[in-house]
C-alpha positions as CSV (number, residue, x, y, z in Angstrom):
1,M,-48.7,1.4,-36.3
2,V,-47.1,-0.6,-39.1
3,M,-43.6,-0.5,-39.4
4,V,-42.1,-0.7,-43.3
5,D,-38.8,-2.9,-42.1
6,G,-39.3,-5.0,-38.9
7,G,-39.6,-3.8,-35.4
8,R,-41.2,-4.9,-32.3
9,D,-45.0,-4.3,-31.6
10,A,-47.5,-6.3,-29.5
11,G,-50.0,-5.6,-31.6
12,H,-48.3,-7.7,-34.5
13,M,-47.2,-10.0,-32.2
14,S,-51.0,-11.2,-31.4
15,R,-51.6,-12.1,-35.5
16,Q,-50.3,-15.1,-37.1
17,T,-47.3,-13.7,-39.3
18,A,-46.7,-15.0,-42.7
19,L,-43.3,-14.1,-45.2
20,V,-43.5,-14.2,-48.9
21,T,-40.5,-14.3,-51.1
22,G,-40.6,-12.6,-54.7
23,A,-43.6,-10.9,-53.2
24,N,-42.9,-7.1,-54.8
25,K,-45.4,-8.3,-57.8
26,G,-47.1,-11.2,-59.6
27,I,-48.3,-14.3,-58.2
28,G,-46.2,-13.3,-54.4
29,L,-48.1,-9.9,-54.1
30,E,-51.7,-11.8,-54.7
31,I,-50.5,-14.5,-51.8
32,A,-49.1,-11.5,-49.5
33,R,-52.7,-10.0,-50.2
34,G,-54.6,-12.5,-49.8
35,L,-53.2,-13.8,-46.2
36,G,-53.7,-10.0,-45.5
37,L,-57.1,-9.9,-45.6
38,R,-57.5,-12.8,-43.9
39,G,-56.2,-10.9,-40.9
40,W,-52.6,-11.6,-41.3
41,S,-49.3,-9.5,-40.9
42,V,-47.2,-9.9,-44.3
43,G,-43.5,-9.6,-44.7
44,V,-43.1,-8.6,-48.2
45,G,-40.0,-10.4,-49.1
46,A,-37.8,-8.7,-52.7
47,R,-34.4,-7.8,-53.6
48,S,-35.7,-4.6,-55.2
49,E,-36.1,-1.6,-52.7
50,A,-38.3,0.5,-55.1
51,G,-40.7,-3.0,-55.7
52,R,-40.8,-3.6,-51.9
53,D,-41.5,-0.2,-50.8
54,E,-44.0,-0.3,-53.4
55,A,-45.7,-3.1,-52.8
56,V,-45.9,-2.4,-48.7
57,R,-47.6,0.9,-49.8
58,K,-50.4,-1.0,-51.8
59,L,-50.9,-3.6,-49.7
60,Q,-51.5,-0.8,-46.4
61,A,-54.1,0.8,-48.5
62,D,-56.1,-2.2,-48.5
63,G,-55.9,-2.2,-45.1
64,I,-53.5,-5.2,-44.8
65,D,-50.4,-5.4,-42.1
66,A,-47.7,-6.0,-44.3
67,F,-44.1,-4.7,-43.7
68,G,-41.0,-4.9,-46.3
69,V,-38.4,-7.8,-45.9
70,P,-35.2,-6.6,-47.6
71,L,-34.1,-10.4,-49.3
72,D,-32.2,-12.2,-52.2
73,V,-32.9,-15.5,-51.5
74,T,-28.8,-16.2,-53.2
75,D,-27.3,-14.6,-50.6
76,D,-26.5,-16.1,-47.3
77,A,-26.2,-12.5,-45.6
78,S,-29.3,-11.0,-47.0
79,V,-31.4,-14.0,-45.5
80,T,-29.5,-13.9,-42.1
81,A,-30.4,-10.2,-42.3
82,A,-34.2,-11.3,-43.1
83,A,-34.1,-14.1,-40.4
84,R,-33.5,-11.3,-37.9
85,V,-36.1,-9.0,-39.0
86,L,-38.8,-11.6,-38.6
87,D,-37.1,-12.3,-35.3
88,E,-37.6,-9.0,-34.1
89,R,-41.1,-9.3,-34.8
90,G,-41.5,-12.6,-32.4
91,R,-43.2,-14.7,-34.4
92,L,-43.6,-16.5,-38.4
93,D,-46.6,-19.0,-38.8
94,A,-46.3,-19.7,-42.5
95,L,-43.3,-19.5,-44.8
96,V,-44.1,-19.3,-49.1
97,N,-41.0,-19.3,-50.8
98,N,-42.8,-17.8,-54.2
99,A,-38.9,-16.1,-55.3
100,G,-37.9,-17.9,-59.1
101,T,-37.1,-17.6,-62.0
102,T,-36.9,-18.7,-65.7
103,G,-33.6,-18.2,-66.6
104,G,-35.0,-17.3,-70.6
105,P,-37.8,-18.5,-72.2
106,T,-36.8,-21.6,-74.4
107,Q,-33.7,-23.7,-72.8
108,P,-32.4,-26.7,-75.4
109,A,-30.7,-29.2,-73.0
110,T,-27.6,-29.7,-76.0
111,Q,-27.7,-25.7,-75.6
112,L,-27.8,-25.0,-72.3
113,S,-25.3,-22.8,-70.7
114,I,-24.3,-24.3,-67.1
115,E,-24.7,-20.6,-65.8
116,V,-28.4,-20.8,-66.5
117,F,-29.0,-24.4,-64.8
118,R,-26.7,-22.8,-62.4
119,A,-28.4,-19.6,-61.9
120,A,-32.3,-21.6,-61.7
121,V,-30.8,-23.7,-59.5
122,E,-29.3,-21.0,-57.4
123,T,-32.8,-19.1,-56.8
124,N,-35.8,-22.1,-57.1
125,V,-33.6,-25.0,-55.0
126,F,-30.9,-23.4,-53.3
127,G,-32.7,-20.2,-52.5
128,T,-35.7,-21.8,-50.8
129,V,-33.1,-24.5,-48.7
130,R,-31.4,-21.6,-47.7
131,V,-34.3,-19.2,-46.3
132,T,-36.4,-22.1,-45.0
133,N,-33.6,-23.6,-42.8
134,A,-33.1,-19.6,-41.7
135,L,-36.6,-19.6,-40.8
136,L,-37.1,-22.8,-39.2
137,P,-36.3,-22.2,-35.7
138,L,-38.6,-19.5,-35.1
139,L,-41.4,-21.2,-37.5
140,R,-40.8,-24.3,-35.1
141,K,-42.3,-21.4,-32.3
142,S,-45.3,-21.3,-33.9
143,P,-48.7,-23.3,-33.1
144,H,-49.3,-24.2,-37.1
145,P,-46.3,-23.6,-38.8
146,R,-46.0,-23.9,-42.6
147,I,-44.1,-23.8,-45.1
148,V,-45.3,-23.6,-48.9
149,N,-42.9,-24.1,-51.6
150,M,-43.9,-22.4,-55.5
151,S,-43.7,-24.6,-58.0
152,S,-44.6,-25.3,-61.7
153,G,-46.5,-27.8,-63.7
154,V,-43.3,-27.8,-65.3
155,G,-41.9,-29.9,-62.8
156,S,-43.8,-32.8,-62.9
157,I,-41.6,-35.6,-64.4
158,T,-44.9,-37.5,-64.7
159,L,-46.4,-34.8,-67.4
160,Q,-43.0,-33.9,-69.2
161,Q,-43.1,-37.4,-70.1
162,D,-46.6,-37.4,-71.7
163,P,-46.4,-36.3,-75.1
164,A,-50.1,-35.1,-74.7
165,A,-49.3,-32.6,-71.8
166,P,-49.5,-28.6,-71.9
167,T,-45.8,-28.8,-70.3
168,G,-44.4,-25.7,-72.8
169,P,-41.2,-25.1,-74.7
170,I,-38.0,-27.6,-73.7
171,S,-37.1,-25.8,-70.2
172,A,-33.3,-27.8,-69.4
173,A,-32.8,-25.6,-66.3
174,Y,-36.1,-24.1,-65.3
175,A,-38.6,-27.2,-65.3
176,P,-35.6,-29.0,-63.5
177,S,-35.0,-27.0,-60.8
178,K,-38.5,-27.4,-60.1
179,S,-38.6,-31.2,-60.6
180,M,-35.7,-30.8,-57.9
181,L,-37.6,-28.4,-55.7
182,N,-40.3,-30.8,-55.3
183,A,-38.2,-33.6,-54.6
184,V,-36.6,-31.6,-51.7
185,T,-39.8,-30.2,-50.2
186,V,-40.4,-34.4,-49.7
187,Q,-37.4,-34.7,-48.0
188,Y,-38.3,-31.6,-45.8
189,A,-41.6,-33.0,-45.1
190,K,-40.1,-36.3,-44.2
191,E,-37.9,-35.0,-41.7
192,L,-40.6,-32.4,-40.2
193,E,-42.6,-35.3,-40.0
194,G,-44.5,-35.2,-36.4
195,S,-42.9,-31.9,-35.9
196,G,-46.2,-29.6,-36.5
197,V,-44.6,-27.7,-39.6
198,L,-46.5,-29.0,-42.9
199,V,-44.7,-29.0,-45.8
200,N,-46.3,-28.8,-49.0
201,V,-45.6,-27.7,-53.1
202,A,-48.2,-25.3,-54.9
203,C,-48.9,-25.2,-58.7
204,P,-50.5,-22.0,-59.7
205,G,-51.3,-23.1,-63.0
206,F,-50.1,-21.0,-66.0
207,V,-50.6,-17.1,-64.8
208,S,-50.0,-14.3,-66.6
209,T,-46.8,-13.0,-64.8
210,A,-43.7,-10.8,-66.2
211,M,-42.0,-14.0,-66.1
212,N,-43.7,-15.5,-68.7
213,G,-44.2,-12.1,-70.9
214,F,-47.6,-12.3,-69.4
215,S,-48.9,-14.7,-71.6
216,G,-50.1,-17.0,-69.0
217,H,-54.0,-17.9,-69.0
218,R,-54.6,-17.4,-65.5
219,T,-54.5,-14.2,-63.5
220,P,-52.2,-13.8,-60.2
221,E,-54.8,-14.0,-58.0
222,Q,-56.0,-17.4,-59.3
223,G,-52.2,-18.4,-59.2
224,A,-52.2,-17.0,-55.7
225,A,-54.8,-18.9,-54.5
226,I,-53.5,-22.4,-53.9
227,A,-50.5,-21.2,-51.7
228,I,-52.6,-19.4,-49.5
229,R,-54.8,-22.6,-49.4
230,L,-51.7,-24.3,-47.9
231,A,-50.2,-21.5,-46.5
232,T,-53.6,-21.9,-43.9
233,L,-53.9,-25.7,-43.5
234,A,-55.7,-27.2,-40.5
235,D,-53.1,-29.3,-38.5
236,D,-54.7,-32.5,-40.0
237,G,-53.8,-31.0,-43.1
238,P,-51.4,-33.0,-45.8
239,S,-47.3,-32.5,-45.6
240,G,-45.2,-33.8,-48.4
241,G,-47.7,-33.3,-51.1
242,F,-48.2,-31.6,-54.8
243,F,-51.2,-29.4,-55.4
244,H,-52.9,-27.4,-57.5
245,D,-56.9,-25.8,-57.2
246,D,-58.1,-29.2,-58.0
247,G,-55.9,-31.5,-55.7
248,T,-53.1,-33.4,-56.3
249,Y,-51.0,-32.8,-59.0
250,P,-48.4,-35.6,-60.4
251,W,-44.7,-35.9,-59.7
């Protein structure tokens, strides 16, 4: 029995369950697919009803127990409603905060609109905080709770200071928003230390998605791999780290 928008069912409650935000396409969809193929029940969080429903249909066609979660991470009421959907299903074991925005391809600091900066932080940082705090009470009930925040290599201040590092064009809104997300993740990890909740940051690499005009050299499946690994960490796994496929990433 598969329900598109929530609903309690004993079969679902026996499965590990994840919510992936921004999961209607790109990396988010592949994270949902990867967890689903591992036997997880997966919530597809997305603003677009049409995109969300289509993603659920695609995942269900692959035999995945997928369900839609209407979710705008910038809206308090929407996040509260999404938390209610997960609570009614009875469990949540992993939250992947994947929803994000770039604010545009180039963002010179001297010409940056405050509105563009605000929009990047509202989605990439405040949206993650809003969703995480709303779902933590349910996550804490899981025997193996995991939180994965999707960042970017451009969020690494170390690499931004290295002239030889491939950090792309100047990005005075998007890159700092990801740096802030990294810093906020560390604070969550410190606060939740010893609780069993493991919180980490994932760097998917330069993935070909609509956000970058499909200019990336990695596939969404490749970009999703690190998030799937962090969402399924063993209990003795790390917390408060920044990781990509080959190991730790520089802050």
